[in-house]
BAFI-3210 file (N, C-alpha, C; in Angstrom, 3 decimals, decimal comma, padded with zeros to 6 digits):
// residues 113
n [1|2|3|4|5|6|7|8|9|10|11|12|13|14|15|16|17|18|19|20|21|22|23|24|25|26|27|28|29|30|31|32|33|34|35|36|37|38|39|40|41|42|43|44|45|46|47|48|49|50|51|52|53|54|55|56|57|58|59|60|61|62|63|64|65|66|67|68|69|70|71|72|73|74|75|76|77|78|79|80|81|82|83|84|85|86|87|88|89|90|91|92|93|94|95|96|97|98|99|100|101|102|103|104|105|106|107|108|109|110|111|112|113]
n.u [087,050|086,605|087,812|086,800|088,207|086,563|086,550|086,420|083,430|080,891|077,353|074,070|072,857|074,281|076,416|074,314|073,970|077,025|078,311|080,138|082,001|082,777|083,616|085,534|087,706|087,832|088,813|091,122|092,936|093,016|091,018|090,956|088,634|085,106|082,615|078,488|076,592|073,735|071,299|072,436|073,685|076,121|075,776|076,564|079,677|081,847|083,794|087,230|086,414|089,261|090,270|087,804|087,113|090,056|089,292|087,359|088,986|090,193|088,431|087,438|089,966|089,773|088,010|088,284|090,515|089,352|087,488|089,434|090,961|089,317|088,854|091,462|090,785|088,931|089,814|092,040|090,234|088,812|086,053|082,956|081,270|077,820|077,050|078,712|079,205|075,819|076,381|078,040|076,938|075,043|072,444|070,210|070,279|067,870|065,540|065,844|064,950|062,599|060,936|060,594|059,370|057,062|057,086|057,518|059,831|060,593|061,862|063,729|065,566|066,393|068,512|070,416|071,540]
n.v [081,494|077,988|076,120|073,492|071,239|069,656|067,156|066,807|067,441|065,662|065,156|064,316|062,022|060,765|060,307|058,633|056,663|056,268|055,575|053,711|053,242|057,052|056,776|054,986|055,846|058,241|057,221|056,014|058,517|058,991|060,717|063,922|065,195|065,525|067,084|067,877|068,397|069,815|070,322|071,386|072,778|073,708|071,049|069,944|067,739|064,794|064,176|063,129|061,309|062,348|064,491|065,479|065,235|066,676|069,547|070,114|070,300|072,511|074,045|074,510|075,407|077,659|079,215|078,734|080,957|083,101|083,482|083,217|085,869|088,151|087,698|088,791|091,622|092,547|091,996|093,624|095,848|099,950|098,867|100,447|100,793|100,019|102,000|103,633|104,556|105,357|108,512|109,685|110,236|111,760|110,276|109,542|106,886|106,156|106,888|106,404|103,898|104,203|105,135|102,669|100,668|099,984|098,003|094,923|093,578|094,631|093,825|092,752|093,733|095,271|093,630|093,715|096,497]
n.w [107,578|106,293|103,700|101,491|099,407|096,226|096,582|098,804|099,872|100,539|098,072|100,842|099,848|098,713|100,327|101,892|101,461|100,596|103,299|104,833|102,901|103,189|106,134|106,311|104,976|106,463|109,468|108,332|108,306|105,830|104,198|106,243|106,755|105,857|104,041|104,567|102,018|101,518|098,983|097,674|100,014|102,417|105,089|107,347|108,936|109,225|111,273|112,145|115,063|116,874|115,384|116,709|119,403|120,023|118,468|120,263|122,977|122,117|122,236|124,425|126,017|125,045|125,594|128,725|128,966|127,661|129,889|132,716|131,718|132,306|134,231|135,873|134,595|135,821|138,545|138,273|138,571|139,161|141,824|143,220|146,288|146,568|148,507|148,180|145,907|145,931|147,352|145,317|143,492|144,446|145,602|147,917|149,706|152,145|151,277|148,890|149,361|150,726|148,908|147,653|148,705|148,354|146,617|145,503|145,522|147,697|149,253|149,670|148,172|150,002|151,448|150,645|150,623]
ca.u [085,887|087,271|087,567|086,756|088,596|085,793|086,301|085,852|082,068|079,287|075,849|074,051|071,879|075,478|077,189|073,974|074,496|078,695|078,465|081,145|083,847|083,482|083,947|086,737|088,408|088,027|089,569|092,367|092,535|092,555|090,261|090,746|086,843|083,600|081,581|077,783|075,817|072,350|070,144|074,262|074,013|076,647|074,734|077,566|081,077|082,283|085,620|087,413|087,105|090,244|089,868|086,290|088,515|090,901|089,081|087,082|089,690|091,133|087,750|087,163|090,815|090,113|086,894|088,925|091,925|088,416|088,113|091,111|091,524|087,713|088,903|091,642|090,409|088,022|091,156|093,148|089,725|088,500|084,465|082,482|079,808|076,437|077,103|080,120|078,070|074,794|077,298|078,870|076,186|074,001|071,474|070,040|069,514|067,208|064,854|065,194|064,340|061,601|060,179|060,426|059,036|055,576|057,144|056,895|060,382|061,517|062,539|064,742|066,279|066,865|068,858|072,013|072,401]
ca.v [080,544|076,970|075,023|072,253|070,562|068,806|065,194|066,562|067,816|065,216|064,800|064,397|060,770|059,972|059,642|057,470|055,178|055,595|055,985|053,015|054,077|057,110|056,043|054,558|056,982|059,210|056,520|054,927|059,316|059,007|062,587|065,510|065,742|065,617|068,435|067,502|068,734|068,898|070,945|072,265|073,546|072,866|071,210|069,302|068,314|064,493|064,424|062,075|061,615|062,263|066,010|066,941|065,565|068,277|070,661|070,797|070,998|073,788|075,412|074,427|076,079|080,108|079,656|078,917|081,822|084,515|083,213|084,074|087,399|088,492|087,999|089,375|092,290|092,586|091,971|095,323|097,969|100,011|099,405|100,542|099,986|101,193|103,064|105,050|105,355|106,466|108,869|110,068|110,935|112,834|109,606|109,200|104,988|105,781|108,063|105,512|102,486|104,341|105,002|101,765|099,929|099,334|097,230|093,487|093,406|095,710|093,289|091,863|095,141|095,757|093,531|093,801|097,160]
ca.w [106,801|106,154|102,672|101,073|097,815|095,874|096,860|100,527|099,795|098,949|099,173|101,527|099,299|098,667|102,060|102,870|100,596|100,448|104,383|105,191|102,517|103,968|107,675|106,497|104,230|107,924|110,331|107,481|107,275|103,590|104,449|107,332|106,568|103,975|104,437|103,534|101,865|101,569|098,247|097,258|101,314|103,605|106,418|108,145|108,855|109,256|111,067|112,614|116,557|117,340|115,346|117,265|120,211|119,220|118,026|121,451|123,675|121,738|122,513|126,145|126,334|124,811|126,283|130,063|128,194|127,355|131,508|133,294|131,348|132,178|136,394|135,678|134,211|136,875|139,166|138,540|138,471|141,055|141,682|144,819|146,812|146,258|149,405|147,488|143,905|145,839|147,471|144,014|142,709|145,363|146,229|149,649|150,164|152,514|150,917|147,758|149,503|151,113|147,557|147,096|150,165|148,174|145,648|145,959|145,932|148,357|151,433|148,798|147,626|150,462|152,042|150,442|150,936]
c.u [086,409|086,973|087,395|087,365|086,892|085,364|086,316|084,113|081,690|078,214|075,298|073,303|073,744|076,183|075,709|074,303|076,412|078,733|080,009|082,137|083,743|083,734|085,759|087,317|089,415|088,971|090,990|093,909|093,735|092,589|090,341|088,969|086,323|083,009|080,152|077,000|073,939|071,295|071,174|073,713|074,516|075,448|075,619|078,581|080,962|083,936|085,699|087,456|088,193|090,196|089,158|087,037|089,210|090,227|088,161|087,727|090,310|089,984|087,163|088,385|090,858|089,061|087,364|090,184|090,747|087,777|088,624|090,430|090,424|088,474|089,925|091,875|089,860|088,576|091,215|092,213|088,838|086,918|084,275|081,035|079,078|075,923|077,940|078,779|076,279|075,336|077,571|078,401|074,511|072,744|071,828|069,992|068,559|066,241|064,597|065,484|062,634|060,028|060,023|059,596|057,192|055,560|057,000|058,193|061,601|062,284|063,815|065,710|067,355|068,055|070,520|071,770|073,223]
c.v [079,782|075,986|073,726|071,674|069,788|068,072|064,753|066,937|066,573|065,652|063,995|062,204|060,670|059,315|058,261|055,992|054,736|055,911|055,051|053,671|055,876|057,556|056,086|054,912|058,249|058,250|056,290|056,468|059,773|060,548|062,369|064,820|066,145|066,188|067,727|068,152|068,283|070,395|072,621|073,161|073,054|072,067|070,398|068,682|066,687|064,546|063,513|061,926|061,922|063,827|066,218|066,522|067,104|069,751|070,995|071,059|072,275|075,084|075,662|075,210|077,704|080,002|080,030|080,336|083,255|084,677|084,416|085,733|088,361|088,985|088,916|091,335|093,237|093,170|093,472|096,373|098,015|099,622|099,814|099,866|100,801|101,703|104,834|105,054|106,474|107,948|110,027|110,972|111,151|111,377|109,019|108,028|105,069|105,630|107,125|104,487|102,810|104,092|104,219|101,146|099,771|098,508|095,774|093,164|094,129|094,742|092,629|092,976|095,102|095,496|092,851|095,012|097,237]
c.w [106,018|104,787|103,107|099,857|097,508|096,537|098,119|101,017|098,786|099,863|100,544|101,107|099,270|099,465|102,951|102,346|100,353|102,897|105,025|104,350|103,119|105,567|107,200|105,819|105,373|109,214|109,657|108,015|105,900|103,990|104,874|107,552|105,228|104,949|103,664|102,996|101,911|100,700|097,998|098,713|102,359|104,542|107,364|107,687|109,553|109,309|112,228|114,685|117,520|116,849|116,295|118,065|120,631|119,866|119,514|122,344|123,927|122,268|123,567|126,488|126,185|125,484|128,218|129,770|128,690|129,383|132,753|132,738|132,099|133,723|136,473|135,197|135,118|138,671|139,808|138,234|139,581|140,785|142,799|144,742|146,279|147,225|148,591|146,371|143,957|146,136|146,517|143,887|143,654|145,892|147,422|149,761|151,689|152,187|150,069|148,046|150,568|150,536|147,157|148,089|149,486|146,180|146,011|146,364|147,089|149,280|150,925|148,409|149,287|151,738|151,591|149,878|151,711]
res [m|i|s|y|t|r|d|e|i|i|s|a|s|d|m|a|r|g|f|s|r|v|l|k|d|i|a|n|h|t|k|e|k|f|a|i|s|k|n|n|k|l|e|a|v|v|l|s|i|d|e|y|e|k|l|k|s|d|s|e|m|l|e|h|i|e|i|y|k|l|i|k|d|r|e|n|s|k|t|l|s|l|k|d|s|a|s|k|y|g|i|d|l|d|e|l|w|d|s|l|k|g|w|s|w|w|g|t|l|k|t|i|s]
***
């Protein structure tokens, strides 16, 4: 959890009255951030555009890394075709298809076999 100093927390009403001062402090890097509270609960944070863009970029990079790891894990894992899986568990696919013929989505399912 992120911590805030006492002078980084500002009430919503003080923020409304002193927005230009807050914006000046953020723009001049006098303050890194302001947490806005309403009814004694932190509701939002004001950051410089540079800091926001850095956080957003870092977040996107982490997401790409996670996706890359998933792809690599799947490339290295053994997969079975539907036919091999059915055979492994003793399922007759023709019998299964015949039992599903009355279902409205049967035609779609049959095309993936």
